SEKE-245218 format. One record per residue: residue in one letter; z, y, x of N, C-alpha, C in turn. Coordinates in pm, whole numbers, plus 50000, padded with zeros to 5 digits. Example, Ala and Ser with C-alpha at 12.3 -4.5 7.8 and 13.67 -1.06 7.14 Angstrom:
BEGIN
a507804943151319507804955051230507804967051320 s507084977551285507144989451367507875000351290 
// end
This chain:
BEGIN
m795588032649681795328042349786796308040449901 a795948045650019796758042650137796778054450233 s797768054450320797828064150429796948059250543 i796628068650636795828065350754796568071150874 t796768062850976797508067151096796668064351219 l796468074751301795758073451428796738076451541 n796748067651640797618069651757796808068851885 g796788079951962796178080152094794708076452096 i793958080851995792538077151988791748084652095 e790998076952175790098082752274788728076352258 k787698084052291786338078752284785488085052391 s784778076752465783868081452569782528074452552 f781468081852578780138076152586779698077452733 g779788066352806779548067152949780608075753015 d780198085853090781138094753157781538106653070 t780978107552950781258118952862782388115652767 r783498122952779784628120852689784408128952563 v784448122252448784188128652319785488131552244 l786468122652256787768124552191788878122352294 s789898131052291790988130352389792318128952318 r792868116852317794198113852265794478120752131 i793818116152028793988121551893795108113951824 d796138121151782797218115651698797148122651563 l797108114851457796898120651324797498111551218 d798268117351126798798110051011798258116450884 v797538108550805797028113050675797878106350569 a798598114250490799518108650392798768102550274 h799418093250207798888087350084798558098349984 g797318098849936796918108649836796588122449889 e796548124150021796298137250081794798139950094 f794428152550085793058156950113793118164050248 l792648157250353792668162950488791238165350534 t790998177150587789668180750636789668182050786 l788698175550850788438177450993787328187751004 v787618199251061786648210151066786498215051210 g785268218451245785008223451380783518225051400 p783128231151511781698233051538781018219951571 s779698220051572778928208051607779318203351747 g779478190251762779808184551892781278184051924 c782148187451828783588187551857784228173751846 g783508163951789784038150351778784518146351641 k784368155151542784918152151409784228140351340 s782898139651347782188128451284782448115451359 t782578116051491782908104151568784268098751528 l785228107751508786568103551466786518096951328 l785728102451237785588096551104784968082651113 r783958081051199783308068151215784248057751276 i785168062151362786168053051416787108048351306 i787528057451218788368053551105787628043551016 a786328046050994785538037450906785238023950969 g785328022851100784978010451168783528009851211 l782838021151203781438021651246781318024251396 e782388028951458782468030751603783768024651651 a783758019251770784998013951830785598024551920 a786898026751909787588036251996787688030452137 s787638039252237787838034952375789308031852402 a790198038252329791638035852341792298040452213 g793498035452186794248039752069794168029851954 t794938032751848795028023751733794758031151603 v794248023751504794008028851369794758019951271 r795528026051183796218018651077795818024250941 i795568015450848795328019250708796478013250629 g797338021850577798588016950522799428010950635 e799907998850614800707992050717799857982950805 r798547982150776797687972450844796967978750962 r797077972751078796327977151193794907971451182 v793897980351193792527976151164791607976751286 d792147978551405791307978151524790637964351530 g789337964151545788617951651550788247946051414 v788747952151305788377947751170787027953951133 r786137946051077784807951051039784927962250936 a783937971150936783927982250840783987977150697 a783277966250668783217960850532784567955550485 d785477952650579786777946850544787917956950550 r787597969550568788657979650578789007985850443 d788247982750339788487988050204788448003250201 l787438008850269787208023250269785838026050209 a785708037550144784418041650088783948054050163 m782688053950206782158065150283781038071850205 v781078085050200780038093050135779348101050244 f778028099450254777268105350364776568118250322 q776168125850421775388138050400774058134950330 s773458123550360772128120150307772188112450176 y773398110950116773628103849989773498088750005 a772458083850079772268069450105772188061249977 l771448066249878771208058849755769938050349770 y769918038749706768718030449707767678036849615 p766518041049667765568048549585764928040449473 h764858027049488764188018749388765138014049278 l766428017449288767418013449189767848025349105 t768248022748980768798033448896770188037148946 v770738047848891772088051948928773078040748896 a772938034648778773838023748739773728012148837 e772508008648877772317997548972772858001049110 n772718013649152773308017949279774818016349276 m775428019749162776888018649151777328004149139 l776497995849079776837981749064776727973949194 t775837978049282775547970149402776797966649484 p777677976349520778857972449598779797963249522 l779847964649390780707955749310780167941549309 r778847940249296778247926949298778497919949431 l778327927449540778527921549673779967917349694 r780897924849636782317921849657782837911249560 d782427911849433783077903949328782297891649282 l780997890749314780207879249272779977869849391 t779977857149365779667847449470778167847649499 a777777841349608776347840749643775547834449529 r776097824149466775377817449355775277826749234 e776347834349209776347843449093775407855349113 r774997857649237774067868649263772607864349259 l772327851749239770957846949233770207853349117 p768917856649133768177864249032768147857948894 l767877844948880767707838748750768967831748702 v769557823648788770737816148749771967825048739 g772077834648833773277843048841773687849548711 p772787856948642773187863548517773697853848411 m773217841348412773637831848310775037826348336 i775397824848462776697818748493777797829048521 s777447841948516778457852248547778427863648445 r778157860148318778037870548216779327878448197 a780437871648192781717878448170782027887848287 k781817883048409782067891448526781167903848525 r779897901648492778947912848492779287923148386 r779807918548272780257928148169781417936548221 e782337930248292783467937648350782987947948452 l782027944048536781507953248636780787964948570 a780007962148466779297972748393780287982348329 e781417977248282782427985848222783067994848328 q783287989448448783817997748556782858009048592 v781558006148593780548016448619780578026948510 r780698022548385780708032148274781938041348283 e783108035648315784328043748326784208054048438 t783648049748552783478059048665782488069948631 a781378066148564780368076048524780958086248427 e781888081748344782528090848249783388101048322 i784118096548424784948105748502784088116448568 l782928112248623782048121448695781068128648604 k781108125248474780198131448375778728129148412 i778418116748448777028113348480776528101948391 e777128100048273776698089248184775218090348151 a774738102548132773328104448094772368101548209 l772878099948330772018097848446771908083148486 l772648074348420772758060548467771418053348470 s770508057048382769218049948377768158056448466 r768488067248533767518074148618767578068748761 k766478070848834766428067448975766688080149058 p767118078649185767478090349267766398101049273 g765108097049275764038106849282763928115649160 q764608111749051764578119548927765808128448912 l766618129249018767878136849012767818149249100 s768608159349063768778171149148769738167649262 g769868176749357770778174349470772208172049426 g772688180249333774058178649285774258165649210 q773248161649130773348149049058773348137149153 r772528137849259772528127149358773888126049429 q774488137749454775788137449520776838131049430 r776788133949299777718127549206777478112549198 a776208108549201775898094349199776448087349324 a776308093849440776858088149564778378087149556 l779018097249498780468096849479780848085449385 g780048083749279780318073149184780238059449247 r779248057349334779128044549402780338041849490 a780888052449551782098050849632783338048549544 m783448056049435784638055449350784788042149278 v783668036349236783728024649149784438012849215 r784468012649347785128001749420786638003249424 k787148015149386788578018149396789108015049537 p788568022149638788928019149777790318024549814 a790778020549931792068025549981791988040350014 a790828045050059790648059250094789158062550092 f788858075350077787498080250079787258087750210 l786158084850277785738091950397784448099250365 m784398112250390783238120350352782728128150472 d781458125650508780868131850625779858142550582 e780328155050575779518166550538778668163850413 p779288159550302778498155550185777808166950112 l778208179450138777628190750064776618198650145 s776378194850269775568203450356774098204050316 n773618194350238772218194550196771998202550068 l773058207650008772948214949881772768229849907 d772178236749807772028251349822773388257949805 a773458270849840774748277849850775508277749718 a774808280649607775488281349477776038267749437 l775248257249460775688243749423776828239049512 r776828243149638777948239549728779258245049674 v779238257649629780458263749574780938255949452 h779998252249364780348244649244780908230949280 m780258224049374780698210649410782038210749484 r782348221749553783678222849615784768221749510 s784628229149402785648228649297785658214949230 e784478208749210784438195549149785148185149234 l784918185649367785568176049456787088177849456 a787528190349458788978192949457789598187849327 e788918190149213789438185449085789428170149080 l788388164049135788308149449138789448143649221 h789728149749334790838144949418792158145549343 r792398156449272793648157649196793708147149085 a792558144549020792528134848910792768120648961 l792198117249076792308103549128793608101249204 g794168111949263795328110249349794998101949472 a793748102649516793258094149624793428100849760 t793348092949865793358098050003791928101550042 f791708114250078790398119050119790478123650265 v789548119150347789348124950481787928130450481 y787828143450500786578150650478786178157850606 v784938156050648784428162550770783448173550732 t783588185150794782668196250770782688205950888 h781598213350903781578224450998781808237550925 d781888236950791781998248850706783468251950679 q783958262550739785368266050722785718268950578 a784748274050497785028277050356785398264350281 e784718253150310785058240550246786468236250285 a786798237550413788128233650459789218242150395 l788988255050386789998264250333790208262350183 t789138259250109789248259149963789648245649905 m789438234549976789678221349917790868213849973 s791288216750094792188207850167793658210050133 d794438199250144795898200450152796278204950293 r795608198750393795758203050532794378202650597 m794228210650702792988210650778793308209250927 a792488201350995792628199351140791448206151206 v791698216551283790638223751354790408216751487 m789178211651506788848204051626787868211651714 m788078210951842787148216451941787288208452070 g786168205552133786198198452260786878185052256 g786818178052141787428164952130788928164952109 r789508176552080790958177652058791228184651926 i792378181651868792838189151750793668200851800 l793158213051777793858224951824794968229051730 q794778226851599795818230451503795648222051378 l796758217351324796778209351202797848215151111 d797408220550997798358227150908797688229950775 a798448235650681797878239850554796828250650580 p795758251150500794678260750526795148275150539 q796008279750449796448293750456797268296350581 k798048286250624798848287750746797928288850868 v796858280950871795918281650983795258295350987 y794908300650871794258313750866795228324950904 d796428324750847797388335550870798048334751006 d798198322651059799008320751179798318311251277 p797118314951326796408306051420797188304551549 a797208292251601797978289351722797208292451849 d795908295251835795058296451953793938306351922 l793448313052025792368322752007791118316051950 a790798303851995789618296951945789728294051796 v790938290451749791158288051606790998301051528 a791568311751578791478324751510790028329251496 e789228326951600787828331151595786988322151506 f787358309251496786558300051415786838301551266 v788108303551230788498303851089788548318251041 g787728321250944787678334850888786268340150885 s785888346050774784558352050761784698364950681 p784278376350737783758378150873784788374350980 k784258372251099785078367951211786128378351247 i787258373651297788328382651341787818391651454 n788298404051456787988413251566788888409951685 i788298407651800789068405051922788798416652019 l789868423852052789758435752135790648434352259 p790288441052367791128440252488792418448052470 g793498442452522794788449052515795538448052645 e796678454552650797528454452769798988453052727 v799748446052809801198445252790801838451652912 d802788461052890803438467453004804698459553042 g805418464553141806588457553192807698455853093 a807728464252989808778463352887808348454752768 g807158448752775806688440452664805968448152556 r805698461052580804988469052479803488466352492 a802848463052379801428459952378800648471552320 s799438473552370798558483952318797128478652317 c796318484852234794928480552219794038492952208 l793148494952303792268506752305793048519652286 g794198520452351795008532552346795938533552228 v795898524052134796788524152018797908514252042 a799158519052039800308510452066800678502351943 l801058489651965801548481251856803028484051834 s803478482651710804868485751678805818474751724 r805288462551748806128451551792805868448551940 q806798441152000806708438052142806338423452165 v805848420552285805418407152321806328401752429 d806738389152412807528382752517806558376252615 a805998384652701805008380052798805028389452917 p804638384753033804588393453151803528404153135 a803678414853210802708425753205801328420653246 g800318426053178798958422053212798038422553092 p796798418453109795828419052999796088408352893 v795778411552768795878402352656794678404852564 a794508396252466793498398352361794228401152231 v793798411452160794428415352034793458412251920 g793958404851821793138401151707793508408951583 l792498414351516792688422051392791648417251290 r792098411651178791148406951077790578418951001 p789308417950957788678429250887789448434350766 e790108425250691790848429550572792128436950605 h792538436650732793738443850775793388457550833 l792108461250825791658474350871791098482050753 s791188495150758790668503450649790308517150704 l789518524450626789178538150665790348547350637 v790658556150732791758565750715791228579750740 a792068589450712791668603450730791408606250878 p790488615450909790158618551049791358622951131 d792388628651065793558633351140794718623451134 a794478611051089795538600951085796068598651227 p797398596751241797988596151376797548584151459 e797258572751398796858560951474795538555751419 g794628552051508793378546551461792338546051570 f791188540351536790058539351626788918547751570 d788418556751647787268564751605785978557651642 g784968558751555783718552151586782608556251492 r781458549651509780248552751432779748539951366 v779388540851238778908529251163777498525551211 v777348513151258776038508551306775408498151213 h776228492651123775698482951026776678481650912 a776168478650792777028476750675776568464350599 e777518455450570777238443450490777788445850350 h776908448050254777338450450116777498437050046 m778728434150001779048421349938779378422949790 g778998434249730779308436649590780578444749577 a781708437849562782988444849545783468451249674 d783028446149788783448451349918782218454250005 v782448462250108781428464250211782128462550345 y781488455150435782038453250569781288462450664 l782008471850721781418481850810781548477250955 h780428476751025780428473651168780448486951242 v781528489351312781768502551373781808501251525 a780958508951592780998509851738782078520051773 v783158515451840784268524351868783918533851981 a784738543951995784398555352081784208551552227 d784808540152272784638536652414783228531652445 g782438529152339781048525152356780838510652394 e781908502952415781768489152461782138478852356 h782818482852250783328473052154782958477052011 r782908466851925782668469051783783808463251701 i784048469651589785078465151496784418463551360 v784778452651290784348450751152785548453651063 a785368462750966786448466650876785978465450732 r786868461350645786538460450503786818473750435 a785898477850348786058490450277785468488950137 l785708498950054785088499449921783668505049936 p782738500749850781378506249859781358521549852 s782268527449776782298542049762782738548949891 e783338541449985783798547350111782738546650221 d781638539550196780608537750300779958551150334 p780098555850459779508568850495778018567950528 g777488555550530776088553950568775938551550717 l774788546050754774548543250896774598556050978 g775278555251091775428566851177776618575451143 g777268572951029778428580950990779618578551080 t780408588951104781608587551188782808584551099 v783658575451146784828571151069786018569651162 r787188568951099788398565551173788998553251104 i789258542851186789748530051135791238529051161 g791988526951054793428524451066793728509851043 r794908505551086795278491451072796558490150992 r796658478950923797878475850849798928471050949 r800088477250947801128473751044801648459451022 g801958452751132802538439351126801528428151116 e800228431451119799198421151103798468417751233 a798668425351338797958422551464798438409351525 m797528402351588797848390051660797528392251808 v798348386751895798138388352038797998374552102 f796998373152188796718360452254796678362452405 a797118352152476796968352252621795488351452656 p795108356352774793678356152811793058342252806 h793858331752831793328318052829793468311452693 g793918318852589793828313852453795088312452370 p796238307452422797398305052337797918317852271 r798488316452155799058327652081800338332352149 l800508345552157801748351552206802478357552086 r803738353952070804488358351953805008372551972 l804958380051862805438393851861806818394351797 r807618403951838808928406051778809148420951760 d810038424251668810358438251645810928444151773 a810578456551799810978462951925812488463551939 a813218464751828814668466251836815368452951855 a814678441751826815328428651835815348423751979 p816408417252021816438411852158815508400052171 a815038397652293814168386152318814958373452295 p814328363052240815038350352218815488344352351 a816698338452348817238332452470816408320752514 e816248319152643815488307852696816368295352696 v815748284152667816478271452666816328265052804 a817388261652862817338255652997816728241752989 
// end
């Protein structure tokens, strides 16, 4: 297995810039996810790593080897696609054997009649590699079946097996679970994470599904507009987003973004409710972010809160997410509550917030840091 290093990667199609100076280091054995909305450039970046696209500028290294200009077939990478890309007329075992035959057998040894006779020992070794990989993936019983006889999850395991059997330097995965139903996606997420731990392999995984990024990755890179906005551990990205766009993209239900104000002393407020911490920012408008799990129903006479009316309720079993139109009539808040607390549609509620959890962003997006009111502002560095 190997590390992957990208320096200053840019990509343009005509006058349209798709990637803007991407710098990225993927450590040996790391599971890194590129996540973002459609059109953000994540699949293009993966294809550049694979050698399926040429970068307009920048360098790609796999381990210590610079691979710009090296063919995809010579980069020793395995790619798993959304469409599985299995040969429909071959069995699972034959699909897994195909890349090994192309790599390890000579042209003469691959001939239909003569080949099996002159390469028996090699073919036995290749068959044993397929059997060992099938055992890891628990697909031994599927080896004699063709793709049309498999379920979606079984086809995905077969595609993984075909990639694994080559023992590549790294695995590249382009939305491999998006064709599966919701229940199977959840199951395959855990299987992929367990497989990564068992192999100790380098995984670069592309998805638009934040749940996949949050649950499987060692680190996740949130991409938008051809740039990486934040690269960090999943929980760090969720708890401490560096940008308003990252905060809005990561999290389900979506974070509540409400209008706020900062006064001349750095005191921030949101819809008339003052925050306990101060902002090191000039006076003016800001955006205040409050995640649904940091809000709760409080007593009508609670000293701080937002009054409103329930306009929708999402019942999720153990929790219910209440969509509340606040009293100003212009904004809605989503708050998590217990099913027993649901007042029903049209019910009036008061929403309180957990102290210390609010996030403040500048109007143009960057995060503004909060500090305790009693603490002095950090000294500026000349």
